[in-house]
C-alpha positions as CSV (number, residue, x, y, z in Angstrom):
1,M,-19.5,35.0,-5.4
2,W,-15.9,34.0,-6.0
3,I,-13.9,33.0,-2.8
4,F,-10.2,33.3,-2.9
5,D,-7.7,31.8,-0.4
6,F,-6.1,34.4,1.7
7,R,-3.4,31.9,2.9
8,S,-2.2,30.8,-0.5
9,E,1.1,31.8,-2.0
10,Y,-0.8,32.9,-5.3
11,L,-4.4,33.8,-5.6
12,S,-6.4,30.7,-5.9
13,V,-10.2,30.0,-6.0
14,K,-11.6,28.1,-3.2
15,D,-15.2,28.1,-4.5
16,I,-17.7,29.8,-6.6
17,V,-21.3,30.1,-5.2
18,E,-24.7,31.4,-6.2
19,I,-26.0,34.1,-3.7
20,S,-29.5,33.7,-2.4
21,D,-29.7,37.0,-0.6
22,Y,-27.5,40.0,0.1
23,E,-27.2,43.5,1.5
24,I,-23.8,44.8,0.5
25,T,-22.8,48.3,1.9
26,I,-19.6,49.8,0.7
27,D,-18.9,52.7,3.1
28,E,-15.4,53.4,4.2
29,E,-16.5,56.4,6.3
30,T,-18.3,54.1,8.7
31,N,-16.6,50.8,7.7
32,A,-19.9,49.2,7.5
33,K,-20.2,45.4,7.2
34,S,-22.1,43.5,4.4
35,T,-24.3,40.4,4.6
36,I,-24.3,37.7,1.9
37,T,-26.2,34.6,2.1
38,C,-25.7,31.3,0.1
39,L,-27.2,27.8,0.3
40,K,-24.0,25.8,0.0
41,K,-21.3,24.9,2.4
42,T,-17.8,26.1,1.4
43,G,-14.3,25.9,2.6
44,A,-14.2,29.6,3.2
45,K,-12.6,31.0,6.4
46,A,-12.2,34.4,8.0
47,K,-9.9,36.7,6.1
48,D,-10.5,34.9,2.8
49,I,-11.2,37.3,-0.1
50,I,-14.4,37.5,-2.0
51,A,-15.5,39.1,-5.3
52,V,-19.3,39.6,-6.0
53,K,-20.4,39.9,-9.6
54,K,-23.7,41.3,-10.7
55,N,-24.8,41.8,-14.2
56,N,-21.5,40.5,-15.4
57,E,-19.6,43.1,-13.5
58,V,-17.6,42.9,-10.1
59,V,-19.5,45.3,-7.9
60,Y,-18.0,44.3,-4.5
61,W,-14.5,43.1,-3.2
62,G,-14.5,42.1,0.3
63,I,-12.9,40.0,3.1
64,I,-14.8,37.5,5.2
65,D,-15.1,38.6,8.8
66,E,-17.2,35.7,9.9
67,I,-19.5,32.9,8.6
68,Q,-22.8,32.1,10.5
69,N,-24.7,28.9,10.3
70,T,-27.6,28.1,12.6
71,D,-28.5,24.5,13.7
72,G,-26.8,23.0,10.7
73,E,-29.2,24.6,8.2
74,V,-28.3,24.8,4.6
75,K,-28.2,28.6,4.8
76,Y,-24.7,30.1,5.4
77,T,-24.4,33.9,6.1
78,F,-21.1,35.6,5.3
79,I,-20.4,38.8,7.3
80,T,-17.9,40.7,5.2
81,K,-16.0,44.0,5.2
82,F,-14.7,46.0,2.2
83,I,-11.5,44.8,0.9
84,T,-9.3,47.8,2.0
85,N,-9.7,46.4,5.4
86,L,-6.9,44.0,4.4
87,F,-4.7,47.0,5.3
88,D,-6.3,47.8,8.7
89,R,-3.0,47.7,10.5
90,K,-0.8,50.0,12.4
91,I,2.6,50.6,10.7
92,T,5.4,53.0,11.2
93,V,6.1,56.1,9.2
94,R,8.4,55.4,6.1
95,H,9.5,57.7,3.3
96,E,6.9,60.4,4.3
97,D,8.8,62.8,2.1
98,Y,7.4,60.9,-0.9
99,I,4.0,62.4,-0.3
100,R,5.4,65.9,-1.5
101,S,6.3,64.5,-4.9
102,S,3.6,61.7,-5.3
103,I,1.0,60.7,-2.7
104,E,0.3,57.7,-5.1
105,N,3.9,56.6,-4.8
106,F,3.9,57.0,-1.0
107,L,0.9,54.6,-0.8
108,D,2.4,52.2,-3.2
109,D,5.6,52.0,-1.3
110,A,3.9,51.4,2.1
111,L,1.7,48.6,0.5
112,N,4.7,46.9,-1.0
113,Y,7.0,47.2,2.1
114,F,4.6,46.5,4.9
115,F,2.0,44.1,3.2
116,A,3.3,42.4,0.0
117,N,7.1,42.2,0.4
118,S,7.9,43.0,4.0
119,P,11.0,41.6,5.7
120,D,8.8,39.2,7.5
121,T,8.1,36.8,4.7
122,F,5.8,34.5,6.8
123,V,3.0,37.2,6.9
124,N,3.5,38.7,3.3
125,M,0.5,38.9,1.0
126,T,2.5,37.3,-1.8
127,W,-0.5,37.3,-4.1
128,L,-0.8,41.1,-3.9
129,K,0.5,43.4,-6.7
130,P,0.3,47.1,-5.7
131,S,1.0,49.7,-8.3
132,H,0.2,53.4,-9.0
133,Q,-0.7,55.6,-11.9
134,G,0.1,59.3,-11.8
135,N,2.1,61.4,-9.4
136,H,0.3,64.1,-7.5
137,G,2.4,65.8,-4.8
138,K,0.8,67.2,-1.7
139,E,2.3,69.6,0.9
140,I,1.0,67.4,3.7
141,S,2.1,64.9,6.4
142,I,0.3,61.9,7.7
143,T,-2.4,63.1,10.0
144,N,-3.1,60.2,12.3
145,V,0.4,59.6,13.6
146,E,1.3,58.9,17.2
147,N,4.9,58.1,18.2
148,N,5.7,57.5,14.6
149,I,2.9,54.9,14.3
150,Y,-0.3,55.3,12.3
151,N,-3.2,53.2,10.9
152,F,-2.7,52.6,7.2
153,H,-6.3,51.9,6.4
154,T,-7.3,55.2,8.0
155,W,-4.8,57.1,6.0
156,M,-6.0,55.3,2.8
157,T,-9.5,56.4,3.5
158,N,-8.4,60.0,4.3
159,C,-6.7,60.1,0.9
160,T,-9.9,59.2,-0.8
161,Q,-12.0,61.7,1.0
162,L,-9.6,64.7,0.7
163,Y,-7.6,64.0,-2.4
164,N,-9.8,61.8,-4.8
165,V,-7.3,58.8,-4.5
166,N,-9.1,55.6,-5.5
167,Y,-8.1,51.9,-5.1
168,I,-8.9,49.8,-8.1
169,F,-8.9,46.0,-7.6
170,S,-8.7,43.4,-10.3
171,I,-7.3,39.9,-11.0
172,V,-4.1,39.6,-13.2
173,K,-2.1,36.8,-14.5
174,E,1.8,36.7,-14.4
175,N,4.0,33.7,-15.2
176,N,1.0,31.4,-15.0
177,H,0.0,32.6,-11.6
178,W,-2.9,34.8,-10.5
179,Y,-2.5,37.9,-8.4
180,L,-4.7,40.5,-6.8
181,S,-3.9,43.8,-8.6
182,L,-4.3,47.0,-6.6
183,L,-4.0,50.1,-8.7
184,I,-3.7,53.5,-6.8
185,K,-5.0,56.3,-9.0
186,M,-6.1,59.9,-8.3
187,L,-9.4,60.3,-10.2
188,D,-10.5,63.4,-12.1
189,P,-12.8,65.4,-9.8
190,D,-15.3,65.9,-12.6
191,K,-15.2,62.4,-14.0
192,E,-18.8,61.3,-13.5
193,L,-21.7,63.7,-14.1
194,I,-25.1,62.8,-12.3
195,D,-27.9,64.8,-13.9
196,T,-31.0,64.6,-11.9
197,N,-33.0,66.0,-14.8
198,A,-32.0,63.5,-17.3
199,M,-31.1,60.3,-15.5
200,N,-33.3,57.6,-13.9
201,I,-32.9,58.8,-10.3
202,S,-35.3,58.2,-7.5
203,N,-35.3,59.1,-3.8
204,Y,-33.1,62.1,-4.4
205,T,-32.7,64.1,-1.1
206,E,-30.7,67.3,-0.3
207,V,-29.9,68.6,3.2
208,F,-28.4,72.0,3.4
209,E,-26.7,73.6,6.5
210,T,-25.3,77.0,7.2
211,E,-22.4,76.3,9.5
212,I,-18.9,76.6,7.9
213,M,-15.3,76.6,9.0
214,A,-14.2,80.1,8.3
215,K,-11.0,80.3,10.4
216,V,-8.4,77.7,11.0
217,S,-5.4,78.1,13.3
218,V,-2.6,75.6,12.7
219,L,-0.1,75.1,15.5
220,Y,3.3,73.7,14.3
221,S,6.6,72.8,16.2
222,K,9.1,72.8,13.3
223,K,10.0,75.1,10.5
224,N,12.5,74.1,7.8
225,G,13.3,71.0,9.8
226,Q,14.2,73.0,12.9
227,D,12.4,73.4,16.3
228,E,10.5,76.6,15.9
229,S,7.0,76.6,17.2
230,G,4.4,79.0,15.8
231,R,0.8,79.5,14.5
232,Y,-0.4,79.7,11.0
233,I,-3.9,81.2,10.5
234,L,-6.1,80.9,7.4
235,Y,-9.3,82.7,6.7
236,L,-12.2,81.9,4.4
237,K,-13.4,84.6,2.0
238,T,-16.9,85.2,0.6
239,D,-15.6,84.7,-3.0
240,R,-14.6,81.1,-2.3
241,T,-10.9,81.9,-1.8
242,T,-8.8,82.0,1.3
243,T,-6.5,84.6,2.9
244,T,-4.0,84.9,5.7
245,D,-5.0,88.5,6.2
246,G,-7.4,88.7,9.2
247,N,-8.4,92.3,8.2
248,D,-9.6,91.3,4.7
249,P,-12.9,93.1,4.2
250,D,-14.3,90.0,2.4
251,R,-13.8,87.5,5.2
252,A,-16.6,85.0,5.6
253,E,-18.4,84.5,9.0
254,G,-18.4,80.9,10.4
255,N,-16.8,78.5,12.9
256,I,-13.3,78.6,14.2
257,T,-11.0,75.8,15.0
258,T,-7.4,75.0,16.0
259,V,-5.4,72.0,14.8
260,Y,-1.8,70.8,14.9
261,T,0.7,69.8,12.4
262,E,4.4,69.2,13.1
263,N,5.9,71.0,10.1
264,Y,5.2,74.6,9.1
265,E,5.5,73.5,5.5
266,D,2.3,71.5,5.9
267,A,0.3,74.3,7.7
268,N,-1.5,75.6,4.6
269,Q,-2.6,72.3,3.3
270,T,-3.7,71.2,6.8
271,A,-5.8,74.4,7.1
272,L,-7.4,73.8,3.6
273,D,-8.3,70.3,4.6
274,E,-10.0,71.5,7.6
275,M,-12.0,74.0,5.5
276,K,-13.2,71.1,3.3
277,S,-15.3,70.3,6.3
278,N,-17.4,73.2,4.9
279,A,-18.4,70.3,2.6
280,Y,-21.2,68.5,4.6
281,N,-21.2,64.8,5.4
282,H,-23.9,62.9,3.7
283,N,-26.1,65.7,2.6
284,I,-27.2,64.1,-0.7
285,T,-28.6,60.6,-1.2
286,F,-30.2,59.1,-4.3
287,D,-31.0,55.8,-5.9
288,L,-29.8,55.0,-9.5
289,D,-30.1,52.0,-11.9
290,K,-26.4,52.4,-12.7
291,Y,-23.4,51.1,-10.7
292,I,-20.8,53.7,-9.7
293,P,-17.9,52.4,-7.5
294,A,-17.4,53.9,-4.0
295,G,-14.8,56.6,-4.0
296,T,-15.7,57.9,-7.5
297,P,-15.6,61.7,-7.8
298,I,-18.9,63.0,-9.2
299,A,-20.6,66.2,-10.1
300,I,-24.3,66.3,-9.3
301,K,-26.5,68.6,-11.4
302,T,-29.6,69.5,-9.4
303,K,-33.1,70.3,-10.5
304,E,-32.1,74.0,-10.5
305,S,-29.1,73.2,-12.7
306,V,-26.6,73.9,-9.9
307,I,-23.6,71.6,-10.0
308,Y,-22.0,70.4,-6.7
309,N,-18.7,68.5,-6.7
310,T,-18.6,65.5,-4.3
311,Y,-17.8,61.8,-4.3
312,I,-19.5,58.5,-3.7
313,S,-18.9,57.7,0.0
314,S,-21.4,54.8,0.3
315,V,-23.0,52.3,-2.0
316,K,-25.7,49.8,-0.9
317,I,-26.4,46.9,-3.3
318,T,-29.5,44.8,-2.7
319,Q,-31.7,42.7,-4.9
320,K,-33.7,45.8,-5.9
321,R,-33.1,47.2,-9.4
322,F,-31.6,50.5,-8.0
323,Y,-28.3,51.0,-6.3
324,E,-28.5,53.3,-3.2
325,Y,-25.8,56.1,-3.0
326,I,-24.7,58.4,-0.3
327,C,-22.4,61.3,-1.1
328,G,-19.4,62.4,0.9
329,N,-18.3,66.0,1.4
330,I,-20.0,68.5,-0.9
331,R,-17.2,70.9,-1.8
332,I,-19.1,74.1,-1.9
333,N,-18.7,77.4,0.2
334,F,-21.0,79.3,2.5
335,I,-22.2,81.6,-0.2
336,D,-23.3,78.9,-2.4
337,K,-25.4,77.4,0.4
338,L,-27.0,80.7,1.4
339,K,-28.1,81.3,-2.3
340,K,-29.5,77.8,-2.3
341,E,-31.5,78.5,1.0
342,K,-32.8,81.7,-0.4
343,Q,-34.1,79.8,-3.5
344,N,-35.9,77.5,-1.3
345,A,-37.3,80.1,1.0
């Protein structure tokens, strides 16, 4: 485990220690904490950054929440959180219009302005180098805003869950100084294939549900920038598409909800995001002897050769050979699930 000084101007190593025991959980949906034990006293403090390497590969970036030591024992237990918790802070909305041309650029701009190079130089993370790759516009607004204030870490996690935005950390050297690089990148939804018939997978579990979100009413208060309240309604069809026609003969049955977005221009994407709740939290789990970073979009091929698109929402790393994975939202529709249930009947 490498320990980096959070309070330094440039990224500097405080210590490198061997780990005696660990249970590392990377799960931004639950913001789970990890436990790492070493048999050496270090100069580490809360907020310091750590990198854990296993099999010559960095498998975990984190920040120290607290360090526990009982009765002066040699054993020191580090309680840590995943590194994106560096950005667990409420900030004001800035350049929200950037999202429509590049969600990656919007995130990059916020990280630079509020964290790396803010007007308050005393609190700046001067060792942080945000950047982005690719430009994917989204017709959306920030969803967790109240009085023009929102939690940036929550928004980062939402972007991973809904739009495959990933945050890739590494160490870079510029002008003889070391920095923490943060690359913002939208990953290919089919980048990683998990074949349950061909790979060394164990403890594979699927849970199927039949409830879906089939109708979403979106209330809005502005249209084309003007005050003009109204309602936009989107319906799910049985062929996996959507429609605004409530009389469509191919409408799917399911749950109904009502949500709010300020701008009419965001209404369609807001409704589609709600319908992604048709993708069921944590309904596939498996163990694999291969490391896949949290947030990676994957396609799982089941024993019946059905392929589901999802992403790695949780990784647990222990001293066992296998990594334990939990999948996030399975992006399938009601008809897919009914077919699967009939196969299992």
